[in-house]
C-alpha positions in Angstrom: 0.0 0.0 0.0 2.9 2.4 0.5 3.6 2.5 -3.3 -0.1 3.0 -4.0 -0.2 5.8 -1.5 3.0 7.5 -2.8 2.4 7.2 -6.5 -1.4 6.6 -7.0 -2.7 8.7 -4.2 -4.7 5.9 -2.6 -4.5 5.8 1.2 -4.6 9.5 1.7 -7.9 9.5 3.6 -6.5 9.0 7.0 -8.7 8.6 10.2 -7.7 11.1 12.9 -6.9 9.6 16.3 -9.0 11.0 19.1 -7.3 12.3 22.2 -7.6 9.2 24.4 -5.4 7.3 26.8 -3.2 4.8 25.0 -4.6 2.0 27.3 -8.2 2.9 26.7 -10.5 0.3 25.0 -12.6 3.0 23.3 -12.3 3.4 19.5 -9.4 5.5 18.5 -10.7 7.2 15.3 -13.1 10.0 14.7 -14.7 11.4 11.5 -12.7 14.2 10.0 -13.1 16.8 7.3 -11.0 16.6 4.1 -9.0 19.6 5.3 -8.1 17.9 8.6 -7.2 14.7 6.6 -4.9 16.8 4.4 -3.3 18.5 7.4 -2.8 15.1 9.2 -1.2 13.7 6.0 1.2 16.6 5.7 2.1 16.6 9.4 2.4 12.9 10.1 3.0 10.8 7.0 6.1 10.8 4.8 6.3 9.2 1.5 8.6 6.1 1.1 11.8 8.0 0.6 11.3 10.0 3.8 10.4 13.3 2.3 7.2 15.2 3.0 6.8 16.4 -0.6 4.1 14.8 -2.7 5.1 13.5 -6.2 3.4 15.4 -9.0 1.6 12.2 -10.1 0.2 11.8 -6.7 -0.9 15.5 -6.4 -2.7 15.1 -9.7 -4.3 11.8 -8.9 -5.4 12.8 -5.4 -7.4 15.7 -6.9 -9.2 13.6 -9.5 -12.7 12.2 -9.1 -11.4 8.7 -9.5 -8.9 8.9 -6.6 -11.6 10.6 -4.4 -14.1 7.9 -5.3 -12.0 4.8 -4.6 -9.9 6.1 -1.7 -11.1 5.4 1.8 -9.6 5.2 5.3 -9.0 1.5 5.0 -6.3 2.1 2.4 -4.4 4.5 4.7 -4.7 1.9 7.5 -2.7 -0.6 5.4 0.4 1.4 4.9 3.5 0.5 6.9 3.7 4.0 8.2 0.2 3.8 9.7 0.7 0.3 11.1 4.1 1.1 12.6 3.3 4.6 13.9 -0.4 4.4 14.8 -2.0 1.0 14.9 0.7 -1.2 16.5 1.5 1.3 19.3 -2.3 1.7 20.1 -3.2 -1.9 19.7 -1.0 -4.1 21.9 -1.4 -7.9 22.0 -3.7 -9.1 24.7 -2.5 -11.8 27.0 -6.1 -13.2 26.9 -6.0 -13.9 23.2 -4.2 -16.5 21.2 -3.0 -15.2 17.8 -2.7 -17.5 14.7 -1.8 -16.4 11.2 -1.7 -17.8 7.7 -0.1 -16.3 4.6 -0.6 -16.7 0.9 2.0 -16.8 -1.9 1.2 -16.7 -5.6 3.0 -18.9 -8.1 6.3 -17.5 -9.5 4.7 -17.1 -12.9 2.1 -14.6 -11.9 0.5 -13.6 -15.2 1.1 -10.0 -16.4 -2.6 -9.5 -17.2 -3.7 -10.2 -13.6 -4.9 -7.1 -11.8 -2.5 -7.9 -8.9 0.6 -8.2 -11.2 1.8 -4.7 -10.6 1.4 -4.7 -6.8 2.9 -8.2 -6.7 6.0 -6.7 -8.5 6.2 -3.8 -6.0 5.9 -6.1 -2.9 8.4 -8.5 -4.5 10.9 -5.7 -4.9 10.5 -4.5 -1.3 10.0 -7.7 0.6 10.7 -10.7 -1.7 8.9 -12.8 -4.2 6.9 -14.8 -1.5 3.8 -12.7 -1.4 0.1 -12.9 -2.4 0.1 -9.9 -4.6 -0.4 -7.4 -1.8 1.0 -8.9 1.4 4.4 -10.6 1.9 4.6 -13.8 3.9 6.7 -12.0 6.6 4.2 -9.2 6.9 1.4 -11.7 7.3 3.0 -13.5 10.3 1.5 -12.7 13.7 1.4 -14.9 16.7 1.7 -18.6 15.9 2.3 -18.9 12.2 0.4 -21.9 10.8 1.1 -22.2 7.1 1.5 -20.5 3.7 -1.2 -21.4 1.1 -0.8 -21.3 -2.7 -3.1 -18.5 -3.8 -3.3 -14.8 -4.4 -4.8 -12.2 -2.1 -8.1 -12.1 -3.9 -8.5 -15.9 -3.8 -7.7 -15.9 -0.1 -10.6 -13.5 0.4 -13.0 -15.6 -1.7 -12.9 -13.1 -4.6 -10.6 -14.8 -7.0 -10.7 -14.5 -10.8 -12.8 -17.1 -12.7 -10.9 -20.4 -13.0 -9.0 -20.1 -9.7 -8.0 -23.5 -8.3 -7.8 -22.5 -4.7 -10.7 -23.8 -2.7 -11.4 -20.9 -0.3 -14.3 -22.7 1.4 -12.2 -25.7 2.2 -9.4 -23.5 3.5 -11.7 -21.7 6.0 -13.4 -24.9 7.0 -9.9 -26.2 7.8 -9.2 -23.1 10.0 -12.5 -23.7 11.8 -11.6 -27.3 12.4 -8.1 -26.3 13.7 -9.6 -23.8 16.1 -12.2 -26.4 17.3 -9.4 -28.9 17.9 -7.5 -26.1 19.9 -10.5 -25.8 22.1 -12.1 -22.6 20.8 
């Protein structure tokens, strides 16, 4: 998502943190106006090379109807900046929760026509070829890592392209069975 934020303008709608105690269990976001979002972006989020300047392509795209239509706070929440500087510090692990994780990795011959081809290349360059088109295996690991499955990000979500061989229903039934066997 960092590349998409820096060069496509996605992930610019950033939820503002409310002024709450770090240990509070209350939600940490509040609705904000476009001006506040812009001010937050300029004050708190740097692009990948560490500068505060916005590339011309991003400046143009963030002002277009397309960027404004498809951008939402969820994209900003997926950047490494947001996760490292906001989410992780405000969302510590609970000692009362067991964490399990899975990852996905696409085949090495990811087709160029696939909509995830470009993000796959970006993630591959930054974090290695073992990724699902959006998330690297290392980024997906949290708590007890269970396995890596052979599919792309969309297939893992149950929204794969026609002809996908990954059986998402069987995968999630397997997770349910694993959690049942663990006593959940």
